[in-house]
N, C-alpha and C positions, 0 to 999 in steps of 0.2 A: 735619580732617587734610588736608594739602596733597597734591595729585596728584603722582605720581612717574612717571618714565619706565621702561618695560620695559628690563631690563638688556642684552639682546642684539640689539636691533632693528637697530642700525647694522651689526653683524657679519652678520646675516641678509641685510640689504639688499645689502651688498657681495658676499657669497658668491653671492647670486642673480644679481647683475650679472656677476660673474666667470664664473658657469656659462654664461651666454649668450655672453660674449665668447670663452671658451675652448672652446666646443663643437666648433670645427673642428680641435682638436688631437687627432685620432684618436678623438674622442668620449669618451675616458676621463676627461680632465681636467675637462671640463664636467659629466660625471656625478658625479664625486667632489665638486666644489664644490656642485652642486645637492642632492645627498643630505645632505651635511654641513649645508647651510643649512636643510633641512627638519627635520633632527634637532634642531638648536639652536632653531629656531622652535617646535618642539613644546613645549619647556619654557616659553617665554614665553607661548605660547597658553594653557597650563594656568594660569599665573599670572593672565592676563587674565580667563579664564573664572571663576576663583574670586572675583574682585572687580573687575569692569569699571569701576567708578566711580573707582578709585584710580589708573588709568594713563592717560596722555595720548597716547602715540605708537603706538597700535595700527595706525594707517594705514601707517606705515613697515614694521611687521611683515607686514601683509597684502601690501604691494607686494613685499617681499622674498620672501615665499612664492610669489607669482605668478611672479616672475622666476625663482625656482629651478625651478618646475614647467616653465616654458617652456624653460629651459636643459636640463633633464633630457630633455624631449621632443626638442629639436633634437639633443642629443648622442646620444640613442638612435637617432634616424633616421640620423645620420651614421655612427655605429658600425656599424649594420646594413648601410649602403651599402658601407662599407669591407670588411666581412666578405664581403658578396656579391661584390664585385669580385675580391677575392683568391681566393675559392673557385671562382668561375665561370671567370674569366680565368686565374688562376694568377699567381704571383709573377714567373716568367720573362717572361710576356707583358706584364705591367705594366711591368717594367723595360725591355723592348724598346720598348714604346709611348713611354715617357719619353725614351729615347734618340732615337727618330725625331722626336719633337716638338722636342727640343733641336736636332737637326740642321736641321730646318726653320727654326727661329728664327735659328740662325747663318747659314743660307743667305740668308734675307731681309735680315739685317743687312749682309751683305757686298755684296749687290746693290741697295743703295739709292742 
């Protein structure tokens, strides 16, 4: 019997990569991509464990799972940081800090 490819490895690999790339979007988007990648990878992993000699692209699945875990970790850290900032400092103070930063940037641009 000819070896075949696991059906969802490309999707898992892309979702794992997207979870790392998008982990800076408030943490939520990266978490969603990472969790979906791990759920999809679970099915392919079950297929591979049932008959490992029949499939050729397990390495891509493993890389996708690792990327998804890294994306979940980074997204969780960033989300926890955002929650910490907004609970400790408060929304009003964050907005005021952003306005002050913008004013400093505009001042520096005018006086160059």
